[in-house]
C-alpha beads as a LAMMPS data file, in Angstrom:
LAMMPS data file: protein, C-alpha beads

445 atoms
444 bonds

1 atom types
1 bond types

-500.0 500.0 xlo xhi
-500.0 500.0 ylo yhi
-500.0 500.0 zlo zhi

Masses

1 110.0

Atoms # bond

1 1 1 -301.933 149.805 265.304
2 1 1 -301.010 152.752 267.565
3 1 1 -302.065 156.398 267.944
4 1 1 -300.215 159.216 269.695
5 1 1 -300.997 162.869 270.394
6 1 1 -298.668 165.851 270.400
7 1 1 -299.698 168.832 272.534
8 1 1 -298.306 172.336 272.073
9 1 1 -298.396 174.772 275.004
10 1 1 -301.200 177.377 274.980
11 1 1 -300.365 180.917 273.840
12 1 1 -302.496 183.198 276.052
13 1 1 -305.176 180.513 275.745
14 1 1 -306.404 177.682 277.889
15 1 1 -305.547 174.032 278.208
16 1 1 -307.585 171.359 276.438
17 1 1 -310.269 169.442 278.260
18 1 1 -310.607 165.660 278.081
19 1 1 -313.719 165.932 275.919
20 1 1 -311.846 168.060 273.394
21 1 1 -308.951 165.610 273.207
22 1 1 -311.398 162.742 272.682
23 1 1 -313.191 164.719 269.959
24 1 1 -309.894 165.415 268.180
25 1 1 -309.039 161.719 268.243
26 1 1 -312.518 160.806 267.022
27 1 1 -312.253 163.355 264.211
28 1 1 -309.185 161.442 263.051
29 1 1 -311.035 158.158 263.260
30 1 1 -309.334 156.901 266.434
31 1 1 -312.029 155.130 268.409
32 1 1 -310.609 151.795 269.612
33 1 1 -308.046 150.855 272.241
34 1 1 -308.087 154.249 273.942
35 1 1 -305.995 154.512 277.112
36 1 1 -308.453 156.507 279.209
37 1 1 -306.151 156.673 282.217
38 1 1 -303.409 158.318 280.164
39 1 1 -305.902 160.660 278.489
40 1 1 -307.318 161.765 281.831
41 1 1 -303.829 162.394 283.202
42 1 1 -302.910 164.449 280.124
43 1 1 -306.021 166.599 280.506
44 1 1 -305.135 167.285 284.148
45 1 1 -301.350 167.400 283.855
46 1 1 -300.511 168.210 280.226
47 1 1 -297.165 167.167 278.715
48 1 1 -296.132 169.372 275.814
49 1 1 -293.933 168.914 272.747
50 1 1 -293.795 165.144 273.096
51 1 1 -295.545 162.255 271.365
52 1 1 -297.694 160.418 273.884
53 1 1 -299.184 156.984 273.137
54 1 1 -302.929 157.158 273.853
55 1 1 -304.397 154.253 271.866
56 1 1 -303.247 150.809 270.783
57 1 1 -304.982 148.150 268.741
58 1 1 -304.911 144.398 269.199
59 1 1 -302.616 142.276 267.024
60 1 1 -304.200 139.282 265.289
61 1 1 -303.169 135.841 266.536
62 1 1 -302.610 133.300 263.778
63 1 1 -303.903 129.795 264.342
64 1 1 -301.570 126.898 265.062
65 1 1 -300.971 124.342 262.335
66 1 1 -302.369 120.870 262.741
67 1 1 -300.023 118.098 263.847
68 1 1 -299.510 114.408 263.289
69 1 1 -299.758 112.289 266.437
70 1 1 -297.681 109.126 266.175
71 1 1 -298.894 106.032 268.017
72 1 1 -295.403 104.523 268.208
73 1 1 -291.919 105.693 269.156
74 1 1 -290.150 107.280 266.208
75 1 1 -286.697 106.422 267.537
76 1 1 -285.846 103.801 270.110
77 1 1 -282.526 103.466 271.938
78 1 1 -280.783 100.556 270.247
79 1 1 -277.659 100.627 272.355
80 1 1 -276.469 97.097 273.178
81 1 1 -276.433 95.922 276.801
82 1 1 -273.093 95.741 278.618
83 1 1 -273.004 92.670 280.887
84 1 1 -271.365 92.595 284.349
85 1 1 -268.175 91.038 282.960
86 1 1 -267.824 93.765 280.293
87 1 1 -269.137 91.808 277.332
88 1 1 -271.469 93.460 274.817
89 1 1 -274.785 91.636 274.380
90 1 1 -275.901 92.077 270.758
91 1 1 -278.659 89.472 271.045
92 1 1 -281.345 91.405 272.915
93 1 1 -281.844 94.645 270.981
94 1 1 -285.639 94.229 270.530
95 1 1 -285.552 95.807 267.073
96 1 1 -288.913 94.697 265.703
97 1 1 -291.934 97.014 266.008
98 1 1 -294.706 94.583 265.146
99 1 1 -298.015 95.908 263.828
100 1 1 -301.240 94.182 262.804
101 1 1 -303.370 94.965 259.780
102 1 1 -305.938 97.649 260.623
103 1 1 -304.041 99.158 263.566
104 1 1 -303.797 102.955 263.702
105 1 1 -300.236 104.176 263.110
106 1 1 -300.817 107.908 263.465
107 1 1 -303.666 110.399 263.511
108 1 1 -304.277 114.060 262.775
109 1 1 -304.694 116.778 265.367
110 1 1 -306.747 119.642 263.876
111 1 1 -305.392 123.159 263.352
112 1 1 -306.750 126.056 265.407
113 1 1 -308.599 129.075 264.079
114 1 1 -306.904 132.449 264.016
115 1 1 -308.103 135.237 266.307
116 1 1 -308.613 138.519 264.402
117 1 1 -307.175 141.746 265.735
118 1 1 -308.392 145.333 265.554
119 1 1 -306.620 148.613 264.808
120 1 1 -307.200 151.976 266.523
121 1 1 -309.677 152.942 263.790
122 1 1 -311.910 150.096 264.910
123 1 1 -311.214 148.046 261.791
124 1 1 -310.808 144.282 262.032
125 1 1 -307.396 142.822 261.122
126 1 1 -307.798 139.298 259.760
127 1 1 -305.771 136.402 261.173
128 1 1 -304.579 133.308 259.357
129 1 1 -306.070 129.963 260.301
130 1 1 -303.654 127.102 260.971
131 1 1 -302.959 124.709 258.117
132 1 1 -303.995 121.069 258.082
133 1 1 -301.252 118.516 258.702
134 1 1 -300.693 115.731 256.175
135 1 1 -300.595 112.073 257.147
136 1 1 -297.123 110.617 256.332
137 1 1 -298.425 107.800 254.132
138 1 1 -295.767 105.315 253.088
139 1 1 -295.739 101.768 251.754
140 1 1 -298.392 99.275 252.912
141 1 1 -300.492 101.885 254.725
142 1 1 -303.892 103.409 254.011
143 1 1 -305.861 106.447 255.135
144 1 1 -309.143 105.935 257.007
145 1 1 -312.455 106.921 255.409
146 1 1 -312.722 110.073 257.526
147 1 1 -309.170 111.060 256.499
148 1 1 -308.009 111.378 260.111
149 1 1 -305.977 108.206 260.653
150 1 1 -303.169 106.300 258.942
151 1 1 -303.747 102.545 259.162
152 1 1 -301.544 99.502 258.526
153 1 1 -302.636 97.676 255.381
154 1 1 -300.692 94.492 256.219
155 1 1 -299.135 92.674 259.151
156 1 1 -295.507 93.640 259.500
157 1 1 -293.032 96.049 261.038
158 1 1 -293.210 99.829 261.247
159 1 1 -290.366 101.837 259.753
160 1 1 -290.195 105.614 259.738
161 1 1 -287.912 106.533 256.835
162 1 1 -287.542 109.905 255.069
163 1 1 -290.620 111.332 256.756
164 1 1 -292.935 108.469 255.735
165 1 1 -294.527 105.723 257.842
166 1 1 -294.142 102.327 256.176
167 1 1 -295.151 98.807 257.157
168 1 1 -292.590 96.256 255.986
169 1 1 -292.810 92.499 256.074
170 1 1 -289.726 90.539 257.085
171 1 1 -287.744 88.295 254.755
172 1 1 -285.975 85.567 256.723
173 1 1 -283.047 83.425 255.566
174 1 1 -282.849 80.372 257.869
175 1 1 -279.199 79.593 257.044
176 1 1 -276.371 81.282 255.125
177 1 1 -276.611 83.746 252.264
178 1 1 -274.704 81.781 249.661
179 1 1 -275.213 80.053 246.340
180 1 1 -278.461 78.532 247.577
181 1 1 -280.050 81.960 248.067
182 1 1 -278.234 84.223 245.631
183 1 1 -278.289 87.969 246.195
184 1 1 -281.220 89.384 248.148
185 1 1 -283.162 92.519 247.204
186 1 1 -286.179 93.103 249.448
187 1 1 -288.443 96.063 250.256
188 1 1 -288.679 95.240 253.967
189 1 1 -286.453 93.829 256.704
190 1 1 -284.038 90.971 256.056
191 1 1 -283.132 88.544 258.829
192 1 1 -280.262 86.119 258.153
193 1 1 -279.878 83.353 260.741
194 1 1 -276.534 82.201 259.346
195 1 1 -273.587 84.010 257.741
196 1 1 -273.228 86.101 254.592
197 1 1 -270.476 84.698 252.401
198 1 1 -268.025 86.701 250.287
199 1 1 -269.286 88.230 247.081
200 1 1 -272.994 88.230 247.925
201 1 1 -275.202 91.327 248.160
202 1 1 -278.132 92.116 250.453
203 1 1 -280.259 95.177 249.699
204 1 1 -283.174 96.025 251.993
205 1 1 -285.613 98.901 252.303
206 1 1 -285.750 98.350 256.066
207 1 1 -283.318 96.759 258.548
208 1 1 -280.818 93.937 257.969
209 1 1 -279.955 91.574 260.822
210 1 1 -277.284 88.858 260.509
211 1 1 -276.801 86.189 263.171
212 1 1 -273.511 84.829 261.824
213 1 1 -270.370 86.377 260.329
214 1 1 -270.362 88.675 257.316
215 1 1 -267.403 88.059 255.022
216 1 1 -266.409 90.142 251.980
217 1 1 -270.055 90.851 251.156
218 1 1 -272.131 93.983 250.566
219 1 1 -275.095 94.959 252.743
220 1 1 -277.134 98.072 251.921
221 1 1 -280.096 98.972 254.140
222 1 1 -282.533 101.868 254.258
223 1 1 -282.765 101.296 258.022
224 1 1 -280.311 99.768 260.518
225 1 1 -277.706 97.029 260.028
226 1 1 -277.241 94.631 262.966
227 1 1 -274.370 92.119 262.904
228 1 1 -274.686 89.965 266.003
229 1 1 -271.187 88.573 265.482
230 1 1 -269.239 90.795 263.135
231 1 1 -267.641 91.383 259.743
232 1 1 -264.343 90.160 258.322
233 1 1 -264.406 92.039 255.040
234 1 1 -261.035 90.966 253.553
235 1 1 -260.836 94.469 252.028
236 1 1 -264.037 93.881 250.015
237 1 1 -266.775 94.085 252.654
238 1 1 -269.254 96.973 252.416
239 1 1 -271.935 98.126 254.857
240 1 1 -274.151 101.097 254.019
241 1 1 -276.990 102.049 256.354
242 1 1 -279.655 104.756 256.295
243 1 1 -279.831 104.426 260.096
244 1 1 -277.407 102.829 262.593
245 1 1 -274.783 100.085 262.270
246 1 1 -274.342 97.796 265.293
247 1 1 -271.753 95.003 265.202
248 1 1 -269.581 92.870 267.462
249 1 1 -266.507 93.734 265.403
250 1 1 -265.626 95.062 261.941
251 1 1 -262.321 94.371 260.195
252 1 1 -260.918 95.321 256.777
253 1 1 -264.209 96.746 255.540
254 1 1 -265.828 99.895 254.182
255 1 1 -268.779 101.010 256.288
256 1 1 -271.106 103.992 256.189
257 1 1 -274.034 104.931 258.449
258 1 1 -276.283 107.962 258.217
259 1 1 -276.697 107.949 262.009
260 1 1 -274.627 106.065 264.655
261 1 1 -272.121 103.211 264.547
262 1 1 -271.646 101.013 267.644
263 1 1 -269.155 98.144 267.883
264 1 1 -266.709 96.500 270.265
265 1 1 -263.829 96.802 267.791
266 1 1 -263.225 98.353 264.370
267 1 1 -259.901 97.479 262.772
268 1 1 -258.252 98.655 259.544
269 1 1 -261.493 99.872 257.988
270 1 1 -262.787 102.960 256.223
271 1 1 -265.634 104.420 258.285
272 1 1 -268.155 107.160 257.528
273 1 1 -270.642 108.050 260.228
274 1 1 -273.134 110.921 260.142
275 1 1 -273.565 111.241 263.900
276 1 1 -271.660 109.285 266.589
277 1 1 -269.095 106.465 266.444
278 1 1 -269.046 104.469 269.685
279 1 1 -266.579 101.668 270.539
280 1 1 -267.772 99.815 273.647
281 1 1 -267.218 96.687 275.713
282 1 1 -263.966 95.133 276.928
283 1 1 -261.976 96.156 273.850
284 1 1 -263.567 99.434 272.765
285 1 1 -260.922 99.450 270.034
286 1 1 -260.472 101.660 266.987
287 1 1 -257.251 101.005 265.097
288 1 1 -256.012 101.567 261.543
289 1 1 -257.888 102.919 258.549
290 1 1 -259.779 106.191 258.289
291 1 1 -262.849 107.455 260.135
292 1 1 -264.997 110.413 259.105
293 1 1 -267.588 111.176 261.776
294 1 1 -270.183 113.936 261.972
295 1 1 -270.252 114.673 265.707
296 1 1 -268.393 112.446 268.167
297 1 1 -266.053 109.477 268.545
298 1 1 -266.015 107.543 271.824
299 1 1 -263.550 104.677 272.395
300 1 1 -261.468 102.897 274.995
301 1 1 -258.406 102.544 272.758
302 1 1 -257.510 104.446 269.589
303 1 1 -254.481 103.310 267.590
304 1 1 -251.931 100.833 268.956
305 1 1 -248.622 100.728 270.818
306 1 1 -247.011 99.953 267.434
307 1 1 -248.099 103.419 266.179
308 1 1 -250.489 101.976 263.597
309 1 1 -251.580 104.849 261.303
310 1 1 -255.137 105.758 262.316
311 1 1 -256.833 108.764 260.707
312 1 1 -259.872 110.327 262.418
313 1 1 -261.844 113.279 261.045
314 1 1 -264.729 114.580 263.149
315 1 1 -267.033 117.604 263.101
316 1 1 -268.235 117.550 259.484
317 1 1 -270.960 115.248 258.191
318 1 1 -269.151 113.108 255.571
319 1 1 -272.310 112.717 253.478
320 1 1 -272.632 116.513 253.328
321 1 1 -269.044 116.837 252.182
322 1 1 -269.551 114.209 249.461
323 1 1 -272.775 115.854 248.304
324 1 1 -270.880 119.147 247.931
325 1 1 -268.314 117.456 245.654
326 1 1 -271.102 115.813 243.624
327 1 1 -272.835 119.174 243.154
328 1 1 -269.656 120.809 241.840
329 1 1 -269.233 118.045 239.245
330 1 1 -272.920 118.100 238.260
331 1 1 -273.003 121.907 237.913
332 1 1 -269.883 121.859 235.729
333 1 1 -271.404 119.207 233.440
334 1 1 -274.764 120.978 233.063
335 1 1 -273.044 124.315 232.404
336 1 1 -271.131 122.640 229.564
337 1 1 -274.388 121.186 228.178
338 1 1 -276.040 124.600 228.499
339 1 1 -273.203 126.195 226.549
340 1 1 -273.651 123.686 223.693
341 1 1 -277.412 124.252 223.703
342 1 1 -276.980 128.035 223.498
343 1 1 -274.581 127.616 220.567
344 1 1 -277.169 125.469 218.756
345 1 1 -279.874 128.091 219.401
346 1 1 -277.638 130.848 217.993
347 1 1 -276.991 128.895 214.779
348 1 1 -280.672 127.984 214.295
349 1 1 -281.795 131.579 214.835
350 1 1 -279.355 132.800 212.173
351 1 1 -280.830 130.266 209.724
352 1 1 -284.318 131.419 210.749
353 1 1 -283.443 135.049 209.962
354 1 1 -282.434 133.946 206.456
355 1 1 -285.838 132.284 206.037
356 1 1 -284.304 128.870 205.485
357 1 1 -285.490 127.099 208.640
358 1 1 -287.259 123.831 207.762
359 1 1 -290.164 122.548 209.941
360 1 1 -287.815 119.953 211.415
361 1 1 -285.257 122.633 212.318
362 1 1 -288.071 124.810 213.714
363 1 1 -289.035 121.972 216.065
364 1 1 -285.363 121.522 216.989
365 1 1 -285.128 125.250 217.817
366 1 1 -288.202 125.076 220.044
367 1 1 -286.843 121.984 221.768
368 1 1 -283.445 123.646 222.285
369 1 1 -285.085 126.690 223.871
370 1 1 -287.024 124.443 226.258
371 1 1 -283.809 122.595 227.086
372 1 1 -282.051 125.888 227.812
373 1 1 -284.790 126.891 230.264
374 1 1 -284.566 123.467 231.942
375 1 1 -280.767 123.639 232.285
376 1 1 -280.861 127.225 233.567
377 1 1 -283.428 126.406 236.240
378 1 1 -281.588 123.253 237.288
379 1 1 -278.258 125.065 237.595
380 1 1 -279.962 127.670 239.775
381 1 1 -281.335 124.998 242.124
382 1 1 -278.031 123.133 242.309
383 1 1 -276.052 126.315 243.005
384 1 1 -278.489 127.265 245.742
385 1 1 -277.959 123.869 247.386
386 1 1 -274.196 124.158 246.895
387 1 1 -274.058 127.568 248.599
388 1 1 -276.090 126.237 251.528
389 1 1 -273.806 123.209 251.993
390 1 1 -270.683 125.364 251.642
391 1 1 -271.989 127.619 254.399
392 1 1 -272.647 124.596 256.629
393 1 1 -269.158 123.205 255.991
394 1 1 -267.551 126.542 256.856
395 1 1 -269.276 126.740 260.218
396 1 1 -267.010 126.100 263.184
397 1 1 -266.912 122.368 263.877
398 1 1 -268.105 121.233 267.295
399 1 1 -267.059 117.585 267.111
400 1 1 -265.032 115.826 269.782
401 1 1 -263.176 112.590 270.503
402 1 1 -263.541 110.976 273.942
403 1 1 -261.053 108.298 275.045
404 1 1 -261.619 106.374 278.281
405 1 1 -258.391 104.406 277.863
406 1 1 -255.445 105.263 275.598
407 1 1 -254.863 107.055 272.315
408 1 1 -251.505 106.143 270.795
409 1 1 -248.951 107.886 268.554
410 1 1 -249.608 107.353 264.862
411 1 1 -253.107 108.733 265.246
412 1 1 -254.008 111.792 263.187
413 1 1 -256.952 113.835 264.475
414 1 1 -258.838 116.419 262.391
415 1 1 -261.679 118.461 263.876
416 1 1 -263.127 120.722 261.209
417 1 1 -260.084 122.346 259.609
418 1 1 -257.850 121.896 262.687
419 1 1 -255.378 119.023 262.907
420 1 1 -253.302 117.225 265.537
421 1 1 -250.761 114.396 265.201
422 1 1 -250.629 112.386 268.418
423 1 1 -246.953 112.047 269.383
424 1 1 -247.252 110.718 272.938
425 1 1 -249.533 108.266 274.692
426 1 1 -252.640 110.077 275.919
427 1 1 -254.933 108.661 278.590
428 1 1 -258.524 109.404 279.702
429 1 1 -258.905 112.522 277.604
430 1 1 -261.195 114.512 275.338
431 1 1 -259.934 116.062 272.108
432 1 1 -261.898 119.091 270.959
433 1 1 -261.508 122.202 268.843
434 1 1 -260.826 125.615 270.329
435 1 1 -260.206 128.409 267.850
436 1 1 -257.944 126.971 265.171
437 1 1 -256.331 124.339 267.414
438 1 1 -257.169 120.849 268.614
439 1 1 -257.033 120.884 272.415
440 1 1 -256.586 117.987 274.835
441 1 1 -258.748 118.072 277.952
442 1 1 -259.864 115.654 280.633
443 1 1 -262.263 112.821 279.764
444 1 1 -265.135 114.595 281.534
445 1 1 -264.752 117.827 279.506

Bonds

1 1 1 2
2 1 2 3
3 1 3 4
4 1 4 5
5 1 5 6
6 1 6 7
7 1 7 8
8 1 8 9
9 1 9 10
10 1 10 11
11 1 11 12
12 1 12 13
13 1 13 14
14 1 14 15
15 1 15 16
16 1 16 17
17 1 17 18
18 1 18 19
19 1 19 20
20 1 20 21
21 1 21 22
22 1 22 23
23 1 23 24
24 1 24 25
25 1 25 26
26 1 26 27
27 1 27 28
28 1 28 29
29 1 29 30
30 1 30 31
31 1 31 32
32 1 32 33
33 1 33 34
34 1 34 35
35 1 35 36
36 1 36 37
37 1 37 38
38 1 38 39
39 1 39 40
40 1 40 41
41 1 41 42
42 1 42 43
43 1 43 44
44 1 44 45
45 1 45 46
46 1 46 47
47 1 47 48
48 1 48 49
49 1 49 50
50 1 50 51
51 1 51 52
52 1 52 53
53 1 53 54
54 1 54 55
55 1 55 56
56 1 56 57
57 1 57 58
58 1 58 59
59 1 59 60
60 1 60 61
61 1 61 62
62 1 62 63
63 1 63 64
64 1 64 65
65 1 65 66
66 1 66 67
67 1 67 68
68 1 68 69
69 1 69 70
70 1 70 71
71 1 71 72
72 1 72 73
73 1 73 74
74 1 74 75
75 1 75 76
76 1 76 77
77 1 77 78
78 1 78 79
79 1 79 80
80 1 80 81
81 1 81 82
82 1 82 83
83 1 83 84
84 1 84 85
85 1 85 86
86 1 86 87
87 1 87 88
88 1 88 89
89 1 89 90
90 1 90 91
91 1 91 92
92 1 92 93
93 1 93 94
94 1 94 95
95 1 95 96
96 1 96 97
97 1 97 98
98 1 98 99
99 1 99 100
100 1 100 101
101 1 101 102
102 1 102 103
103 1 103 104
104 1 104 105
105 1 105 106
106 1 106 107
107 1 107 108
108 1 108 109
109 1 109 110
110 1 110 111
111 1 111 112
112 1 112 113
113 1 113 114
114 1 114 115
115 1 115 116
116 1 116 117
117 1 117 118
118 1 118 119
119 1 119 120
120 1 120 121
121 1 121 122
122 1 122 123
123 1 123 124
124 1 124 125
125 1 125 126
126 1 126 127
127 1 127 128
128 1 128 129
129 1 129 130
130 1 130 131
131 1 131 132
132 1 132 133
133 1 133 134
134 1 134 135
135 1 135 136
136 1 136 137
137 1 137 138
138 1 138 139
139 1 139 140
140 1 140 141
141 1 141 142
142 1 142 143
143 1 143 144
144 1 144 145
145 1 145 146
146 1 146 147
147 1 147 148
148 1 148 149
149 1 149 150
150 1 150 151
151 1 151 152
152 1 152 153
153 1 153 154
154 1 154 155
155 1 155 156
156 1 156 157
157 1 157 158
158 1 158 159
159 1 159 160
160 1 160 161
161 1 161 162
162 1 162 163
163 1 163 164
164 1 164 165
165 1 165 166
166 1 166 167
167 1 167 168
168 1 168 169
169 1 169 170
170 1 170 171
171 1 171 172
172 1 172 173
173 1 173 174
174 1 174 175
175 1 175 176
176 1 176 177
177 1 177 178
178 1 178 179
179 1 179 180
180 1 180 181
181 1 181 182
182 1 182 183
183 1 183 184
184 1 184 185
185 1 185 186
186 1 186 187
187 1 187 188
188 1 188 189
189 1 189 190
190 1 190 191
191 1 191 192
192 1 192 193
193 1 193 194
194 1 194 195
195 1 195 196
196 1 196 197
197 1 197 198
198 1 198 199
199 1 199 200
200 1 200 201
201 1 201 202
202 1 202 203
203 1 203 204
204 1 204 205
205 1 205 206
206 1 206 207
207 1 207 208
208 1 208 209
209 1 209 210
210 1 210 211
211 1 211 212
212 1 212 213
213 1 213 214
214 1 214 215
215 1 215 216
216 1 216 217
217 1 217 218
218 1 218 219
219 1 219 220
220 1 220 221
221 1 221 222
222 1 222 223
223 1 223 224
224 1 224 225
225 1 225 226
226 1 226 227
227 1 227 228
228 1 228 229
229 1 229 230
230 1 230 231
231 1 231 232
232 1 232 233
233 1 233 234
234 1 234 235
235 1 235 236
236 1 236 237
237 1 237 238
238 1 238 239
239 1 239 240
240 1 240 241
241 1 241 242
242 1 242 243
243 1 243 244
244 1 244 245
245 1 245 246
246 1 246 247
247 1 247 248
248 1 248 249
249 1 249 250
250 1 250 251
251 1 251 252
252 1 252 253
253 1 253 254
254 1 254 255
255 1 255 256
256 1 256 257
257 1 257 258
258 1 258 259
259 1 259 260
260 1 260 261
261 1 261 262
262 1 262 263
263 1 263 264
264 1 264 265
265 1 265 266
266 1 266 267
267 1 267 268
268 1 268 269
269 1 269 270
270 1 270 271
271 1 271 272
272 1 272 273
273 1 273 274
274 1 274 275
275 1 275 276
276 1 276 277
277 1 277 278
278 1 278 279
279 1 279 280
280 1 280 281
281 1 281 282
282 1 282 283
283 1 283 284
284 1 284 285
285 1 285 286
286 1 286 287
287 1 287 288
288 1 288 289
289 1 289 290
290 1 290 291
291 1 291 292
292 1 292 293
293 1 293 294
294 1 294 295
295 1 295 296
296 1 296 297
297 1 297 298
298 1 298 299
299 1 299 300
300 1 300 301
301 1 301 302
302 1 302 303
303 1 303 304
304 1 304 305
305 1 305 306
306 1 306 307
307 1 307 308
308 1 308 309
309 1 309 310
310 1 310 311
311 1 311 312
312 1 312 313
313 1 313 314
314 1 314 315
315 1 315 316
316 1 316 317
317 1 317 318
318 1 318 319
319 1 319 320
320 1 320 321
321 1 321 322
322 1 322 323
323 1 323 324
324 1 324 325
325 1 325 326
326 1 326 327
327 1 327 328
328 1 328 329
329 1 329 330
330 1 330 331
331 1 331 332
332 1 332 333
333 1 333 334
334 1 334 335
335 1 335 336
336 1 336 337
337 1 337 338
338 1 338 339
339 1 339 340
340 1 340 341
341 1 341 342
342 1 342 343
343 1 343 344
344 1 344 345
345 1 345 346
346 1 346 347
347 1 347 348
348 1 348 349
349 1 349 350
350 1 350 351
351 1 351 352
352 1 352 353
353 1 353 354
354 1 354 355
355 1 355 356
356 1 356 357
357 1 357 358
358 1 358 359
359 1 359 360
360 1 360 361
361 1 361 362
362 1 362 363
363 1 363 364
364 1 364 365
365 1 365 366
366 1 366 367
367 1 367 368
368 1 368 369
369 1 369 370
370 1 370 371
371 1 371 372
372 1 372 373
373 1 373 374
374 1 374 375
375 1 375 376
376 1 376 377
377 1 377 378
378 1 378 379
379 1 379 380
380 1 380 381
381 1 381 382
382 1 382 383
383 1 383 384
384 1 384 385
385 1 385 386
386 1 386 387
387 1 387 388
388 1 388 389
389 1 389 390
390 1 390 391
391 1 391 392
392 1 392 393
393 1 393 394
394 1 394 395
395 1 395 396
396 1 396 397
397 1 397 398
398 1 398 399
399 1 399 400
400 1 400 401
401 1 401 402
402 1 402 403
403 1 403 404
404 1 404 405
405 1 405 406
406 1 406 407
407 1 407 408
408 1 408 409
409 1 409 410
410 1 410 411
411 1 411 412
412 1 412 413
413 1 413 414
414 1 414 415
415 1 415 416
416 1 416 417
417 1 417 418
418 1 418 419
419 1 419 420
420 1 420 421
421 1 421 422
422 1 422 423
423 1 423 424
424 1 424 425
425 1 425 426
426 1 426 427
427 1 427 428
428 1 428 429
429 1 429 430
430 1 430 431
431 1 431 432
432 1 432 433
433 1 433 434
434 1 434 435
435 1 435 436
436 1 436 437
437 1 437 438
438 1 438 439
439 1 439 440
440 1 440 441
441 1 441 442
442 1 442 443
443 1 443 444
444 1 444 445
């Protein structure tokens, strides 16, 4: 892409003229991107024993990839409204994104062509054209005849889950989830106008919204879980969300959200939250139980004046940590299976060498060899994922805990691998990690 010249001083001879320098470059095939100003200066004021750049080609410019243009907001702010008197309004969250059959959900923006370059020899350097984007087709959607638009196939609600655009219809329960309804398993959104009684299960591919109280029940949602009143789990209640969990209060329950959790009070519960745990409203209370949060905890009060044991771990995505444990167990099991398969192959090959391998055993040998290849490849993939997660877990944690009221003794705080036992009442503060220690700063830090 570049050409330089190196001049040696004349020995009882003369200096080179511009035409001679140009001829020398041409003789070497250099004919494009010549810097005539530099060449003219060299011919008039030669610089010896030094490489001087005199020609430079043009780099190719690769085209930009095509993109998907979404005709709806991928993520809306679902934070509940705080009224003037400090109450949290969980009734006006406007969760439903209604769509009509035939409406365009998203469309393709075309890729651009690459612009070829050229080297100093005058040869073209090809550029890569941008790649076409792919429409994120999910359930109840269809692609237009020209292939440029994704269209709703039914009336319903848009959900963007795991990189796919889906249209889900709502399933509405006008009263309680109880013996009259049984357990609910639905592909779309579930709306319960009443309460969910103990022992019942709701599974939904989209969001779950409950107008009454959730008792010791189980709710699993691919999207958000909205409890307009709250949950009294009696030690048996389970919430598991692929998005956010929003509730008035949660007590004696096990809850897990891939994204955020927002509530006015969480008491004596086991909490796992991939992003942010936010306690708002008049109470803003987090007391008892354990909390594992990916990025940040925000609360008015943590713990109690009675030193109720409250364990908070922040800075590491709990789902990532669990996946790492699962991988270790799975790798160990497959390695054991691989060992047994290799032993079987060794025995069968010895029989084969003796010429005593029956057709059935021959098929078993072939199958065992295929199984060995499968196990080996799978172990490789799992170990690669395990190494990646281990690296992520070892990175310095950046989580923090913000308290706009009090944090009481009895609270144990872990940020990454650093730990702090709260021994005195702390007020309006931020707990964060610095080096290997948990530090206490002002609330605005």
